[in-house]
N, CA, C and O atoms as a Tripos MOL2 file, in Angstrom:
@<TRIPOS>MOLECULE
protein
  236   235    59     0     0
PROTEIN
NO_CHARGES

@<TRIPOS>ATOM
      1 N         -83.2860  -21.3580  -94.9390 N.3       1 UNK1
      2 CA        -82.9000  -20.0010  -94.3760 C.3       1 UNK1
      3 C         -81.9700  -20.1550  -93.1220 C.2       1 UNK1
      4 O         -81.1660  -19.2670  -92.8380 O.2       1 UNK1
      5 N         -82.0930  -21.2900  -92.3830 N.am      2 UNK2
      6 CA        -81.3710  -21.4210  -91.1720 C.3       2 UNK2
      7 C         -79.8960  -21.6390  -91.5370 C.2       2 UNK2
      8 O         -78.9880  -21.1270  -90.8810 O.2       2 UNK2
      9 N         -79.6770  -22.4770  -92.6860 N.am      3 UNK3
     10 CA        -78.3100  -22.6830  -93.0100 C.3       3 UNK3
     11 C         -77.5120  -21.3760  -93.5270 C.2       3 UNK3
     12 O         -76.3100  -21.2060  -93.3240 O.2       3 UNK3
     13 N         -78.3030  -20.5270  -94.1840 N.am      4 UNK4
     14 CA        -77.6650  -19.2700  -94.5700 C.3       4 UNK4
     15 C         -77.3850  -18.3410  -93.3960 C.2       4 UNK4
     16 O         -76.3710  -17.6430  -93.4180 O.2       4 UNK4
     17 N         -78.2380  -18.2980  -92.3660 N.am      5 UNK5
     18 CA        -77.9800  -17.5060  -91.2660 C.3       5 UNK5
     19 C         -76.7190  -18.2130  -90.4190 C.2       5 UNK5
     20 O         -75.8810  -17.4900  -89.8800 O.2       5 UNK5
     21 N         -76.6540  -19.3840  -90.3520 N.am      6 UNK6
     22 CA        -75.5570  -20.1780  -89.7530 C.3       6 UNK6
     23 C         -74.2930  -19.8010  -90.4380 C.2       6 UNK6
     24 O         -73.3180  -19.4000  -89.8020 O.2       6 UNK6
     25 N         -74.3050  -19.9310  -91.7690 N.am      7 UNK7
     26 CA        -73.1180  -19.5460  -92.5570 C.3       7 UNK7
     27 C         -72.6120  -18.1850  -92.2990 C.2       7 UNK7
     28 O         -71.4050  -18.0490  -92.1030 O.2       7 UNK7
     29 N         -73.4230  -17.1280  -92.2760 N.am      8 UNK8
     30 CA        -73.0360  -15.7930  -92.0910 C.3       8 UNK8
     31 C         -72.5790  -15.6160  -90.6400 C.2       8 UNK8
     32 O         -71.5900  -14.9090  -90.4440 O.2       8 UNK8
     33 N         -73.1910  -16.1790  -89.6240 N.am      9 UNK9
     34 CA        -72.6560  -16.1140  -88.4140 C.3       9 UNK9
     35 C         -71.2680  -16.7340  -88.2630 C.2       9 UNK9
     36 O         -70.4220  -16.1650  -87.5730 O.2       9 UNK9
     37 N         -71.0190  -17.8470  -88.8690 N.am     10 UNK10
     38 CA        -69.7440  -18.5280  -88.9120 C.3      10 UNK10
     39 C         -68.6730  -17.5720  -89.5460 C.2      10 UNK10
     40 O         -67.5670  -17.4180  -89.0280 O.2      10 UNK10
     41 N         -69.0390  -16.9830  -90.6170 N.am     11 UNK11
     42 CA        -68.2620  -16.0240  -91.3500 C.3      11 UNK11
     43 C         -67.7500  -14.9390  -90.3740 C.2      11 UNK11
     44 O         -66.5510  -14.6790  -90.2730 O.2      11 UNK11
     45 N         -68.7050  -14.3280  -89.6690 N.am     12 UNK12
     46 CA        -68.4240  -13.2370  -88.8250 C.3      12 UNK12
     47 C         -67.6210  -13.7760  -87.7130 C.2      12 UNK12
     48 O         -66.7050  -13.0620  -87.3060 O.2      12 UNK12
     49 N         -67.8110  -14.8850  -87.1750 N.am     13 UNK13
     50 CA        -66.9620  -15.5030  -86.0580 C.3      13 UNK13
     51 C         -65.4650  -15.5710  -86.6050 C.2      13 UNK13
     52 O         -64.5050  -15.0980  -85.9960 O.2      13 UNK13
     53 N         -65.3980  -16.1990  -87.7870 N.am     14 UNK14
     54 CA        -63.9890  -16.4610  -88.3800 C.3      14 UNK14
     55 C         -63.2140  -15.1670  -88.6090 C.2      14 UNK14
     56 O         -62.0070  -15.0810  -88.3880 O.2      14 UNK14
     57 N         -63.9700  -14.1630  -89.0650 N.am     15 UNK15
     58 CA        -63.2970  -12.7700  -89.3460 C.3      15 UNK15
     59 C         -62.8120  -12.2270  -88.0680 C.2      15 UNK15
     60 O         -61.7900  -11.5420  -88.0670 O.2      15 UNK15
     61 N         -63.5080  -12.4910  -86.8850 N.am     16 UNK16
     62 CA        -62.9730  -12.0440  -85.6410 C.3      16 UNK16
     63 C         -61.8120  -12.7320  -85.1490 C.2      16 UNK16
     64 O         -61.0420  -12.1610  -84.3770 O.2      16 UNK16
     65 N         -61.6160  -13.9560  -85.5450 N.am     17 UNK17
     66 CA        -60.5440  -14.8880  -85.1030 C.3      17 UNK17
     67 C         -59.2640  -14.6080  -85.9360 C.2      17 UNK17
     68 O         -58.1610  -14.8680  -85.4540 O.2      17 UNK17
     69 N         -59.4000  -14.0650  -87.2160 N.am     18 UNK18
     70 CA        -58.2500  -13.8180  -88.0590 C.3      18 UNK18
     71 C         -57.3070  -12.8450  -87.4440 C.2      18 UNK18
     72 O         -57.6750  -11.8340  -86.8450 O.2      18 UNK18
     73 N         -55.9820  -13.2290  -87.6360 N.am     19 UNK19
     74 CA        -54.8690  -12.2570  -87.1480 C.3      19 UNK19
     75 C         -54.6190  -11.4340  -88.2730 C.2      19 UNK19
     76 O         -54.0140  -11.9770  -89.1970 O.2      19 UNK19
     77 N         -54.9450  -10.2490  -88.4070 N.am     20 UNK20
     78 CA        -54.6230   -9.3520  -89.4430 C.3      20 UNK20
     79 C         -53.1930   -8.7670  -89.3780 C.2      20 UNK20
     80 O         -52.6890   -8.4770  -88.2930 O.2      20 UNK20
     81 N         -52.5730   -8.6030  -90.5020 N.am     21 UNK21
     82 CA        -51.1450   -8.1310  -90.3780 C.3      21 UNK21
     83 C         -51.2220   -6.5670  -89.9240 C.2      21 UNK21
     84 O         -52.1720   -5.8210  -90.1590 O.2      21 UNK21
     85 N         -50.1030   -6.2450  -89.2700 N.am     22 UNK22
     86 CA        -49.9440   -4.7760  -88.8530 C.3      22 UNK22
     87 C         -49.5250   -3.9510  -90.0170 C.2      22 UNK22
     88 O         -49.1710   -4.4890  -91.0660 O.2      22 UNK22
     89 N         -49.5530   -2.6960  -89.8670 N.am     23 UNK23
     90 CA        -49.2090   -1.7600  -90.8960 C.3      23 UNK23
     91 C         -47.6950   -2.0200  -91.3570 C.2      23 UNK23
     92 O         -47.3330   -1.9580  -92.5320 O.2      23 UNK23
     93 N         -46.8300   -2.3300  -90.2320 N.am     24 UNK24
     94 CA        -45.3770   -2.5790  -90.5210 C.3      24 UNK24
     95 C         -45.2510   -3.8450  -91.4130 C.2      24 UNK24
     96 O         -44.5320   -3.8280  -92.4110 O.2      24 UNK24
     97 N         -45.9400   -4.9150  -91.0530 N.am     25 UNK25
     98 CA        -45.8920   -6.0560  -91.8780 C.3      25 UNK25
     99 C         -46.4240   -6.0350  -93.3370 C.2      25 UNK25
    100 O         -45.9250   -6.7220  -94.2290 O.2      25 UNK25
    101 N         -47.4180   -5.2380  -93.5020 N.am     26 UNK26
    102 CA        -48.0020   -4.9250  -94.7110 C.3      26 UNK26
    103 C         -46.9640   -4.1880  -95.6790 C.2      26 UNK26
    104 O         -46.7790   -4.5220  -96.8500 O.2      26 UNK26
    105 N         -46.3240   -3.1540  -95.0330 N.am     27 UNK27
    106 CA        -45.4130   -2.3280  -95.7890 C.3      27 UNK27
    107 C         -44.0920   -3.1500  -96.0640 C.2      27 UNK27
    108 O         -43.3820   -2.8230  -97.0150 O.2      27 UNK27
    109 N         -43.7930   -4.0750  -95.3520 N.am     28 UNK28
    110 CA        -42.5780   -5.0340  -95.5800 C.3      28 UNK28
    111 C         -42.9530   -5.9720  -96.7820 C.2      28 UNK28
    112 O         -42.0940   -6.2720  -97.6120 O.2      28 UNK28
    113 N         -44.1810   -6.4110  -96.8660 N.am     29 UNK29
    114 CA        -44.5710   -7.4230  -97.9740 C.3      29 UNK29
    115 C         -45.0660   -6.8210  -99.3050 C.2      29 UNK29
    116 O         -45.0920   -7.5010 -100.3310 O.2      29 UNK29
    117 N         -45.4480   -5.5660  -99.2690 N.am     30 UNK30
    118 CA        -45.8820   -4.9680 -100.4320 C.3      30 UNK30
    119 C         -44.9110   -5.0330 -101.6300 C.2      30 UNK30
    120 O         -45.3290   -5.3560 -102.7420 O.2      30 UNK30
    121 N         -43.6810   -4.7410 -101.4180 N.am     31 UNK31
    122 CA        -42.7170   -4.8180 -102.6540 C.3      31 UNK31
    123 C         -42.5780   -6.2430 -103.2250 C.2      31 UNK31
    124 O         -42.4130   -6.4370 -104.4290 O.2      31 UNK31
    125 N         -42.6540   -7.2610 -102.2870 N.am     32 UNK32
    126 CA        -42.5840   -8.5410 -102.7550 C.3      32 UNK32
    127 C         -43.8330   -8.9110 -103.5240 C.2      32 UNK32
    128 O         -43.6790   -9.5580 -104.5590 O.2      32 UNK32
    129 N         -44.9510   -8.6030 -103.1700 N.am     33 UNK33
    130 CA        -46.2490   -8.8350 -103.7670 C.3      33 UNK33
    131 C         -46.1990   -8.1660 -105.2670 C.2      33 UNK33
    132 O         -46.5170   -8.8030 -106.2720 O.2      33 UNK33
    133 N         -45.8070   -6.9520 -105.2870 N.am     34 UNK34
    134 CA        -45.6930   -6.1850 -106.5130 C.3      34 UNK34
    135 C         -44.7410   -6.7550 -107.5650 C.2      34 UNK34
    136 O         -44.9510   -6.7800 -108.7780 O.2      34 UNK34
    137 N         -43.6280   -7.2250 -106.8990 N.am     35 UNK35
    138 CA        -42.5970   -7.7550 -107.7520 C.3      35 UNK35
    139 C         -43.0890   -9.1470 -108.3670 C.2      35 UNK35
    140 O         -42.8190   -9.4040 -109.5400 O.2      35 UNK35
    141 N         -43.7550   -9.9750 -107.6380 N.am     36 UNK36
    142 CA        -44.2100  -11.1780 -108.0380 C.3      36 UNK36
    143 C         -45.3140  -10.9610 -109.1380 C.2      36 UNK36
    144 O         -45.3030  -11.6830 -110.1340 O.2      36 UNK36
    145 N         -46.2040  -10.0450 -108.9910 N.am     37 UNK37
    146 CA        -47.2480   -9.7750 -109.8710 C.3      37 UNK37
    147 C         -46.6930   -9.2280 -111.1510 C.2      37 UNK37
    148 O         -47.1710   -9.5760 -112.2300 O.2      37 UNK37
    149 N         -45.6390   -8.3330 -111.0570 N.am     38 UNK38
    150 CA        -45.0570   -7.7620 -112.3070 C.3      38 UNK38
    151 C         -44.3540   -8.8780 -113.0270 C.2      38 UNK38
    152 O         -44.4750   -9.0020 -114.2460 O.2      38 UNK38
    153 N         -43.6080   -9.7070 -112.2880 N.am     39 UNK39
    154 CA        -42.9650  -10.7990 -112.9900 C.3      39 UNK39
    155 C         -43.8600  -11.6220 -113.7260 C.2      39 UNK39
    156 O         -43.5310  -11.9190 -114.8740 O.2      39 UNK39
    157 N         -45.0550  -12.0870 -113.2140 N.am     40 UNK40
    158 CA        -45.8840  -13.0530 -113.8340 C.3      40 UNK40
    159 C         -46.6180  -12.2170 -114.9660 C.2      40 UNK40
    160 O         -46.9380  -12.8230 -115.9890 O.2      40 UNK40
    161 N         -46.8820  -10.9800 -114.8620 N.am     41 UNK41
    162 CA        -47.5060  -10.2080 -115.9120 C.3      41 UNK41
    163 C         -46.6120  -10.2230 -117.1910 C.2      41 UNK41
    164 O         -47.0830  -10.4250 -118.3110 O.2      41 UNK41
    165 N         -45.2600   -9.9920 -116.9420 N.am     42 UNK42
    166 CA        -44.2520   -9.9780 -118.0270 C.3      42 UNK42
    167 C         -44.1700  -11.3730 -118.5820 C.2      42 UNK42
    168 O         -44.1790  -11.5660 -119.7980 O.2      42 UNK42
    169 N         -44.0930  -12.2940 -117.7520 N.am     43 UNK43
    170 CA        -43.9480  -13.7940 -118.1560 C.3      43 UNK43
    171 C         -45.1450  -14.1500 -119.0530 C.2      43 UNK43
    172 O         -44.9490  -14.6690 -120.1520 O.2      43 UNK43
    173 N         -46.3370  -13.8900 -118.6180 N.am     44 UNK44
    174 CA        -47.5460  -14.3450 -119.4100 C.3      44 UNK44
    175 C         -47.6120  -13.5330 -120.7560 C.2      44 UNK44
    176 O         -47.9780  -14.0530 -121.8100 O.2      44 UNK44
    177 N         -47.2320  -12.2320 -120.6410 N.am     45 UNK45
    178 CA        -47.1930  -11.3710 -121.8530 C.3      45 UNK45
    179 C         -46.3040  -12.0400 -122.8790 C.2      45 UNK45
    180 O         -46.6760  -12.2200 -124.0380 O.2      45 UNK45
    181 N         -45.0430  -12.4250 -122.3860 N.am     46 UNK46
    182 CA        -44.0310  -13.0360 -123.3190 C.3      46 UNK46
    183 C         -44.6000  -14.3220 -123.8730 C.2      46 UNK46
    184 O         -44.5030  -14.5570 -125.0770 O.2      46 UNK46
    185 N         -45.1580  -15.1180 -123.0890 N.am     47 UNK47
    186 CA        -45.6060  -16.5210 -123.5810 C.3      47 UNK47
    187 C         -46.7630  -16.2240 -124.6190 C.2      47 UNK47
    188 O         -46.8250  -16.8460 -125.6800 O.2      47 UNK47
    189 N         -47.7040  -15.2180 -124.2600 N.am     48 UNK48
    190 CA        -48.6890  -14.9290 -125.2480 C.3      48 UNK48
    191 C         -48.0540  -14.4530 -126.6480 C.2      48 UNK48
    192 O         -48.4250  -14.8670 -127.7470 O.2      48 UNK48
    193 N         -47.1190  -13.5920 -126.4420 N.am     49 UNK49
    194 CA        -46.6440  -13.0590 -127.7100 C.3      49 UNK49
    195 C         -45.8540  -14.1030 -128.5070 C.2      49 UNK49
    196 O         -45.9350  -14.0690 -129.7350 O.2      49 UNK49
    197 N         -45.1050  -15.0170 -127.9100 N.am     50 UNK50
    198 CA        -44.4300  -16.1030 -128.6370 C.3      50 UNK50
    199 C         -45.4760  -17.0670 -129.2240 C.2      50 UNK50
    200 O         -45.3790  -17.4700 -130.3830 O.2      50 UNK50
    201 N         -46.4370  -17.4150 -128.4370 N.am     51 UNK51
    202 CA        -47.4620  -18.3510 -129.0530 C.3      51 UNK51
    203 C         -48.2730  -17.7900 -130.1830 C.2      51 UNK51
    204 O         -48.5990  -18.4560 -131.1650 O.2      51 UNK51
    205 N         -48.6060  -16.4370 -129.9790 N.am     52 UNK52
    206 CA        -49.2740  -15.7240 -131.0530 C.3      52 UNK52
    207 C         -48.4220  -15.6760 -132.3650 C.2      52 UNK52
    208 O         -48.9250  -15.8940 -133.4660 O.2      52 UNK52
    209 N         -47.1920  -15.3990 -132.1930 N.am     53 UNK53
    210 CA        -46.2600  -15.1850 -133.2700 C.3      53 UNK53
    211 C         -46.0480  -16.6630 -133.9760 C.2      53 UNK53
    212 O         -46.0210  -16.7370 -135.2050 O.2      53 UNK53
    213 N         -45.9120  -17.7340 -133.2200 N.am     54 UNK54
    214 CA        -45.8060  -18.9960 -133.8450 C.3      54 UNK54
    215 C         -46.9790  -19.4330 -134.6350 C.2      54 UNK54
    216 O         -46.8980  -19.9780 -135.7350 O.2      54 UNK54
    217 N         -48.1340  -19.1460 -133.9710 N.am     55 UNK55
    218 CA        -49.4630  -19.5000 -134.6800 C.3      55 UNK55
    219 C         -49.6070  -18.6500 -135.9560 C.2      55 UNK55
    220 O         -50.0780  -19.1460 -136.9790 O.2      55 UNK55
    221 N         -49.2110  -17.3960 -135.8960 N.am     56 UNK56
    222 CA        -49.3430  -16.6250 -137.1990 C.3      56 UNK56
    223 C         -48.3890  -17.1000 -138.2550 C.2      56 UNK56
    224 O         -48.6650  -16.9480 -139.4450 O.2      56 UNK56
    225 N         -47.3160  -17.6500 -137.8730 N.am     57 UNK57
    226 CA        -46.3910  -18.3010 -138.8480 C.3      57 UNK57
    227 C         -46.9500  -19.5860 -139.4930 C.2      57 UNK57
    228 O         -46.7290  -19.8940 -140.6640 O.2      57 UNK57
    229 N         -47.6680  -20.2850 -138.6600 N.am     58 UNK58
    230 CA        -48.2330  -21.5070 -139.1210 C.3      58 UNK58
    231 C         -49.4360  -21.3990 -140.0290 C.2      58 UNK58
    232 O         -49.7060  -22.2220 -140.9050 O.2      58 UNK58
    233 N         -50.1870  -20.2320 -139.7260 N.am     59 UNK59
    234 CA        -51.4580  -20.0500 -140.5450 C.3      59 UNK59
    235 C         -51.2810  -19.2820 -141.7280 C.2      59 UNK59
    236 O         -52.2370  -19.0660 -142.4730 O.2      59 UNK59
@<TRIPOS>BOND
     1     1     2 1
     2     2     3 1
     3     3     4 2
     4     3     5 am
     5     5     6 1
     6     6     7 1
     7     7     8 2
     8     7     9 am
     9     9    10 1
    10    10    11 1
    11    11    12 2
    12    11    13 am
    13    13    14 1
    14    14    15 1
    15    15    16 2
    16    15    17 am
    17    17    18 1
    18    18    19 1
    19    19    20 2
    20    19    21 am
    21    21    22 1
    22    22    23 1
    23    23    24 2
    24    23    25 am
    25    25    26 1
    26    26    27 1
    27    27    28 2
    28    27    29 am
    29    29    30 1
    30    30    31 1
    31    31    32 2
    32    31    33 am
    33    33    34 1
    34    34    35 1
    35    35    36 2
    36    35    37 am
    37    37    38 1
    38    38    39 1
    39    39    40 2
    40    39    41 am
    41    41    42 1
    42    42    43 1
    43    43    44 2
    44    43    45 am
    45    45    46 1
    46    46    47 1
    47    47    48 2
    48    47    49 am
    49    49    50 1
    50    50    51 1
    51    51    52 2
    52    51    53 am
    53    53    54 1
    54    54    55 1
    55    55    56 2
    56    55    57 am
    57    57    58 1
    58    58    59 1
    59    59    60 2
    60    59    61 am
    61    61    62 1
    62    62    63 1
    63    63    64 2
    64    63    65 am
    65    65    66 1
    66    66    67 1
    67    67    68 2
    68    67    69 am
    69    69    70 1
    70    70    71 1
    71    71    72 2
    72    71    73 am
    73    73    74 1
    74    74    75 1
    75    75    76 2
    76    75    77 am
    77    77    78 1
    78    78    79 1
    79    79    80 2
    80    79    81 am
    81    81    82 1
    82    82    83 1
    83    83    84 2
    84    83    85 am
    85    85    86 1
    86    86    87 1
    87    87    88 2
    88    87    89 am
    89    89    90 1
    90    90    91 1
    91    91    92 2
    92    91    93 am
    93    93    94 1
    94    94    95 1
    95    95    96 2
    96    95    97 am
    97    97    98 1
    98    98    99 1
    99    99   100 2
   100    99   101 am
   101   101   102 1
   102   102   103 1
   103   103   104 2
   104   103   105 am
   105   105   106 1
   106   106   107 1
   107   107   108 2
   108   107   109 am
   109   109   110 1
   110   110   111 1
   111   111   112 2
   112   111   113 am
   113   113   114 1
   114   114   115 1
   115   115   116 2
   116   115   117 am
   117   117   118 1
   118   118   119 1
   119   119   120 2
   120   119   121 am
   121   121   122 1
   122   122   123 1
   123   123   124 2
   124   123   125 am
   125   125   126 1
   126   126   127 1
   127   127   128 2
   128   127   129 am
   129   129   130 1
   130   130   131 1
   131   131   132 2
   132   131   133 am
   133   133   134 1
   134   134   135 1
   135   135   136 2
   136   135   137 am
   137   137   138 1
   138   138   139 1
   139   139   140 2
   140   139   141 am
   141   141   142 1
   142   142   143 1
   143   143   144 2
   144   143   145 am
   145   145   146 1
   146   146   147 1
   147   147   148 2
   148   147   149 am
   149   149   150 1
   150   150   151 1
   151   151   152 2
   152   151   153 am
   153   153   154 1
   154   154   155 1
   155   155   156 2
   156   155   157 am
   157   157   158 1
   158   158   159 1
   159   159   160 2
   160   159   161 am
   161   161   162 1
   162   162   163 1
   163   163   164 2
   164   163   165 am
   165   165   166 1
   166   166   167 1
   167   167   168 2
   168   167   169 am
   169   169   170 1
   170   170   171 1
   171   171   172 2
   172   171   173 am
   173   173   174 1
   174   174   175 1
   175   175   176 2
   176   175   177 am
   177   177   178 1
   178   178   179 1
   179   179   180 2
   180   179   181 am
   181   181   182 1
   182   182   183 1
   183   183   184 2
   184   183   185 am
   185   185   186 1
   186   186   187 1
   187   187   188 2
   188   187   189 am
   189   189   190 1
   190   190   191 1
   191   191   192 2
   192   191   193 am
   193   193   194 1
   194   194   195 1
   195   195   196 2
   196   195   197 am
   197   197   198 1
   198   198   199 1
   199   199   200 2
   200   199   201 am
   201   201   202 1
   202   202   203 1
   203   203   204 2
   204   203   205 am
   205   205   206 1
   206   206   207 1
   207   207   208 2
   208   207   209 am
   209   209   210 1
   210   210   211 1
   211   211   212 2
   212   211   213 am
   213   213   214 1
   214   214   215 1
   215   215   216 2
   216   215   217 am
   217   217   218 1
   218   218   219 1
   219   219   220 2
   220   219   221 am
   221   221   222 1
   222   222   223 1
   223   223   224 2
   224   223   225 am
   225   225   226 1
   226   226   227 1
   227   227   228 2
   228   227   229 am
   229   229   230 1
   230   230   231 1
   231   231   232 2
   232   231   233 am
   233   233   234 1
   234   234   235 1
   235   235   236 2
@<TRIPOS>SUBSTRUCTURE
     1 UNK1         2 RESIDUE 1 A UNK
     2 UNK2         6 RESIDUE 1 A UNK
     3 UNK3        10 RESIDUE 1 A UNK
     4 UNK4        14 RESIDUE 1 A UNK
     5 UNK5        18 RESIDUE 1 A UNK
     6 UNK6        22 RESIDUE 1 A UNK
     7 UNK7        26 RESIDUE 1 A UNK
     8 UNK8        30 RESIDUE 1 A UNK
     9 UNK9        34 RESIDUE 1 A UNK
    10 UNK10       38 RESIDUE 1 A UNK
    11 UNK11       42 RESIDUE 1 A UNK
    12 UNK12       46 RESIDUE 1 A UNK
    13 UNK13       50 RESIDUE 1 A UNK
    14 UNK14       54 RESIDUE 1 A UNK
    15 UNK15       58 RESIDUE 1 A UNK
    16 UNK16       62 RESIDUE 1 A UNK
    17 UNK17       66 RESIDUE 1 A UNK
    18 UNK18       70 RESIDUE 1 A UNK
    19 UNK19       74 RESIDUE 1 A UNK
    20 UNK20       78 RESIDUE 1 A UNK
    21 UNK21       82 RESIDUE 1 A UNK
    22 UNK22       86 RESIDUE 1 A UNK
    23 UNK23       90 RESIDUE 1 A UNK
    24 UNK24       94 RESIDUE 1 A UNK
    25 UNK25       98 RESIDUE 1 A UNK
    26 UNK26      102 RESIDUE 1 A UNK
    27 UNK27      106 RESIDUE 1 A UNK
    28 UNK28      110 RESIDUE 1 A UNK
    29 UNK29      114 RESIDUE 1 A UNK
    30 UNK30      118 RESIDUE 1 A UNK
    31 UNK31      122 RESIDUE 1 A UNK
    32 UNK32      126 RESIDUE 1 A UNK
    33 UNK33      130 RESIDUE 1 A UNK
    34 UNK34      134 RESIDUE 1 A UNK
    35 UNK35      138 RESIDUE 1 A UNK
    36 UNK36      142 RESIDUE 1 A UNK
    37 UNK37      146 RESIDUE 1 A UNK
    38 UNK38      150 RESIDUE 1 A UNK
    39 UNK39      154 RESIDUE 1 A UNK
    40 UNK40      158 RESIDUE 1 A UNK
    41 UNK41      162 RESIDUE 1 A UNK
    42 UNK42      166 RESIDUE 1 A UNK
    43 UNK43      170 RESIDUE 1 A UNK
    44 UNK44      174 RESIDUE 1 A UNK
    45 UNK45      178 RESIDUE 1 A UNK
    46 UNK46      182 RESIDUE 1 A UNK
    47 UNK47      186 RESIDUE 1 A UNK
    48 UNK48      190 RESIDUE 1 A UNK
    49 UNK49      194 RESIDUE 1 A UNK
    50 UNK50      198 RESIDUE 1 A UNK
    51 UNK51      202 RESIDUE 1 A UNK
    52 UNK52      206 RESIDUE 1 A UNK
    53 UNK53      210 RESIDUE 1 A UNK
    54 UNK54      214 RESIDUE 1 A UNK
    55 UNK55      218 RESIDUE 1 A UNK
    56 UNK56      222 RESIDUE 1 A UNK
    57 UNK57      226 RESIDUE 1 A UNK
    58 UNK58      230 RESIDUE 1 A UNK
    59 UNK59      234 RESIDUE 1 A UNK
């Protein structure tokens, strides 16, 4: 029980130490994050489609 209490007190301490981004920083990085997520979504969709098509041709 002591380890769990120590863990949560350490978590609370670390959350107070974190430097959170400002609203301006967040709005600056949101388009980049969405672009990267969209790119990888399309990429993995394309890879899945190609592999599925190739496997269907083999079977």
